[in-house]
Structures are given as structure tokens and as C-alpha cells.
N, C-alpha and C positions, 0 to 999 in steps of 0.2 A: 215429493213428500210422501212418505209411506203413511198408511192409515192404520187404525186400531181395529180393523175389521175382524181380527181373530180374538178380541177380548170377549169376556163373558158378561152377561147382563148383570148389572149391579143390583137389580131388584130381585130376580129369581134365580140367577146363576146359570141360565140357559145360554144358548148361542144366538148371535145376531144374524140377520139376513138383510139383503138390500131391500130398502123400503120403496114405496112409490114416490117418495120425495127426494129430490136431488141432494146428494151429500149427506143423507141421513140413513142410519141403520135402524132396524126394528127387531126387537126380540121375537123369536119364533114361538115362544110360549106365552109370555104375559103381555106382549105388545108395547113394552117400553121402547121409546125412541131416543136415539142419541146421535150426535154428530160423528161422522166417519173421519176422525182426525187423530193424528198422533199428537197428544197434548204436550209432549216433551219438546215439540218444535216451537212452542209459544212462551214468550216472556209476559206473564200476566200482569206484572207490575208496570210494564210499559203500555200494555193494552189499556189498563185503567189508570193511566197517567192524567195529567192536567187536561189534555185534549179531549179525553172521554167526557168530561163534565163541562167542557167549554168548546163546543163546535162539532163534536162527533155525535154522541148520543143525545146531548142536550145543547141548547143554544148557549145558555149560561146558567149553571146550576144554582148559583147564588141568587140571581134574579128570579129564579123559579121557586124560591123557598116558600112563598105564600101558597101557591097552588099545590106544591108537594105536601106541605103540612096539612092542607085542607083534606087531602086524601088519607094521610097518615092518621089524622085525628079520628076519622071514621073507623080505621082499623083498631086504634087504641080503645075506642068506646066499645067495640065488639069484644075485644079481648077482656076488658075489665068486667064484663058480665059473667065471666067464668073464673075470675080471680077473687077469692074471698080475702078481705083485709089486705088489700094490695099495698097499703103503706107499711105493712110489716114484711113485705116480700121484696126480693131483689130480682132484677131483670137483666139479661144479657142479649145484645143484638149482634148477629153475624151479618156483615154487609152494612155497617152503620153509616157509611158514606160521610156526609158532612155533619152528621149528628142531629138532623132535623127531628127524627123520631125520639132520640134520647132526650132532646129538649122538652118535648111534649110529655114523655113518660116520667121525667124526673120528679114531677109534682105528684105522681100517683104511686110511685114505688119508693121503698126505703133507700135503695141504691140502684144506679144504672151503670152499665159498662158495655163495651163492645169492641169489635175488631173489624178492620176493613183492609183489603189488599192495597188500596190506593194510599200512597204516602201523602199525596196532595190533599185528599179528603180528610185524613186523620190530622194533618197539620192544621187545617181550617177548624176542625172540631175542637181541638185543644185550645187554639188561640181564642176562639169565640165563646166556648162554653166551659172549657176546663174539665170535661168529663174524662173518666178513666177509659180511654180508647187506645188501642194498639194497632200499628200497621203491620200487616203480614197475613199469612195463611192461618186460619183457625186451627188447622191440624197441627201446626207448629207452636201454637199458643199454649203456654203453661198455665193451666187454670189454678188460680189461687183460692178458689172457693167453689162450692156447688151453688146452683141457682134455682130459683123457683119457676122462672119463666125464661124461655128462649124464643127469640123472634128472628125470622128470615123473611123479610119483605122483598119480594121480587129478586131473590138472591140465589136460591137453590139451583136455578138453571145456569148460573154463571160458574158454579163451583166444579172443579175438575173431578172431585171424588165425593159426591153428595152422600153416598152410602157410608163412607168413613166419617163424614161430618155428623150424620144422624147417630151413628154408633158412639161417637165421642160425646155428643149431647146426652145420650142415654146414660152414659157413665158419670155425668157431672150435673145431673138434674135431681133436685130433691124429690122425695117420695110424693107422688101425685102431682108433680110439677107439670106445667103446660108448655107446649110447643106450638107456635103459630107460624104458618107458612102461607105465602101467596106465590103463585107461579102461573104461567100460561098453560092452558089445557089443550093438548094436541088432539084430543077426541071431541072437542067442541064442534058445533055445527059450522061456526065461522071458519075454524081452521080447516075443516074438510072442504068447505066451499072455495076457500082461497088457495088451497094447495101450496105450491111453491111460493106463491105471492103473499102468503100470510105474514103479517108484519113481525111476528115473533121469531121467525126463522132467520137468524143471522149469526151463524158461528163465525169466529170463535168466541164472541161474547156470550151468546146463548149456546150452550153445549148440550143440554139435556132437556127433553120434552116429555113432561109427565102428563098423566090423566088422573082423574079422580081414583080410578082403579089402581094404577101403578104407584101413585103416591101413598095410597092407603096400604098397599102391600108392603112398601118399603118401611113405613112407620110401624106397622104391626110386627114386622120382622125384628125390629129393635125394641119391642116392648111397649109400644104406644097404642092406645085405643082412641078412635076417632070420636070426638064430641060434637063437632060442627063442621059442615061443609056448605059453602054458598058460592055464588058467582057475583061478586060485587062489581058495580060500575065505578067509573072514575070521573073526576073533574078534570077537564082538559083545558090547557091554555090555548087560546086562539092564536096567540103569538107563535107558539110552537107549531101549531097546525099550519099556519101560513108559511112559516119558515120551511117546513118539510116539503110542502107542496110547491112553493114558488121560488125559494131563494136560489136554487141551483140554476134554473133556466129563466126565471122571471124576476131576477134580483131587483131591477129598477122599480117594477110594480110593487114588489114587497116593501121596498123602502118608502114608496109613496103612501101605501096603506098604513104603515107604522105611524105616520104623522097624524092620522085621524083619531088615534087613541083606542081604536077597536081592539088592538092587541092586548090591552089591559083586562079584557073580559075573559070569562071562562064559561064552559058549558059542561053538562053532565052527559056521559055516554056509557052505555052498557052493552057490549057486544057478546056478553055471556061466554067469553073465552078465557077469562082469568078466574082461577079457583082459589078460594081461601079456606084453609083447613086449620082447625084447632084440635090438637090431640093432647091426651094426658098420659103420663107415664103410669103403666099398670102396676 
């Protein structure tokens, strides 16, 4: 498999060099980090098929709805502090998955819509919520309107061309509209301490690794000004934690623990390696 090591940095246009992390390249000027892959070798619709939400990245995304929405509600509450008269505004989510955020946001905005690469996720969203969500690449999606708010929750790192996505958003966002993004921070203390073992490094699902600096540069490049940056924590499912730790080698013990009911609990954790940015179109 050939790599894309000759490509230019999507943030500043400079060149990449080999980074200190296996399989990743780093911009020689701005420090943006990306996977050393030829993305044409990958069928992303297959990567984000049913298995992604049921057994690969998640145990069962349907069963994890409660904990997922608990985290999404915190993001929505933060976003709404920057949206005036939200019930008069429309919102578009890129990477809408099963529609869990759309369900929460529907009561706060005049209309909600979205797109996701996963056909399985979009099918679920349509069947259970009936929202205007389309399966496919956002860059191929024909916008039928401009929007007041765009959201990319834990999504920008998955997108093959995030610079083009931000550029398209910039062209289809209403004056003074808002863009909300969460993604992992490659410059965080935890990322530096963990190195190649940092949990966020797993191409080809995670392709790009931003920092507060490089994400700010990309957004400013396309006409956005930063309103808010924070490092939010997350509620974690104990069931998911046990699954990831024990199911591969200690499957029998994992099954015994499940019968205790402890897997229904959750806990709050903040490793300060996830960044949340809210930006406004200048």
C-alpha cells in the first residue's frame, strides 16, 4: 500500500515529515498530524457499516443510547448558550450516526437535519425518528438550504478531507452562524504521555489529529473566529470499559460480571485530551 506522504498539509499548505508516532505524519510548519495512508485504498462505507456500531468501536450502539445522549446533552447545553432564539434557527449535523443528537436538538431548533456515511446508521435514524438525514459523504451532499448551526461531534477526525468540509460549511452557513466541533487533542498531556498507545490513534477510522492550535488555524482560514474552547469530560459506560478490558482475553469473567448489574452504571472521566470548539462565521 502506498502512502500519501507527498501530500501537503491541509491546514497550512506546507509539507509533512515523519512524526515520532508510528504511522503518522506531522506538518513541518504548523504541527498538524495526519495518518500516513492513501485514502483511496479504503471503502469508508464498509468501514462504517453495521459492525462498526455493533462489536468494533461499540458493543451495541443502540444499547448505549442512554450514556451517549447523556454526553450529547452536555454539548447541546453548551452550544445553546451561544445561540440566540434557537427555536428560530436551523441546525445541521455532520456525522449524525443514529440520530441521538438530532433527537435532543429537535426540541431546541426550528429544524434539524444531518448526514452520515453509514447507511445502517441513517436507516435506524429514519425508522426511529423520521429526521431529514441522508447517507453519504457531506462533500457530495447537495445543500437545499443554508444553516445557522453546524455540528461535528467526534467526527472531523474521521473525515478524509476535513479542510474541504469546513470550506463547504463556510459557504452554507448563515451570517454569524455557529460551528461546534469536538475532537481529540494530539498536543494534550495525555496524548504525549501515552504516545503510540494513546487510545485515539487508530487509523483508518481516525485519520487526522488536531490540536487547539491547528484546529483554530483551519477554522480561521475559512472565515471563522473562535468563541469558546474547553476540554470536556465524558460519562463512560462501565459495560463498555469492562468489554474493552476483558472480553478479548477474559470473556468468561466478563460474562459473570455482567450478571451483577454493575455494567448498567456509568462514571465521569476527564483526561483533558478531548477539545471542544465553538466558532462563529466572521
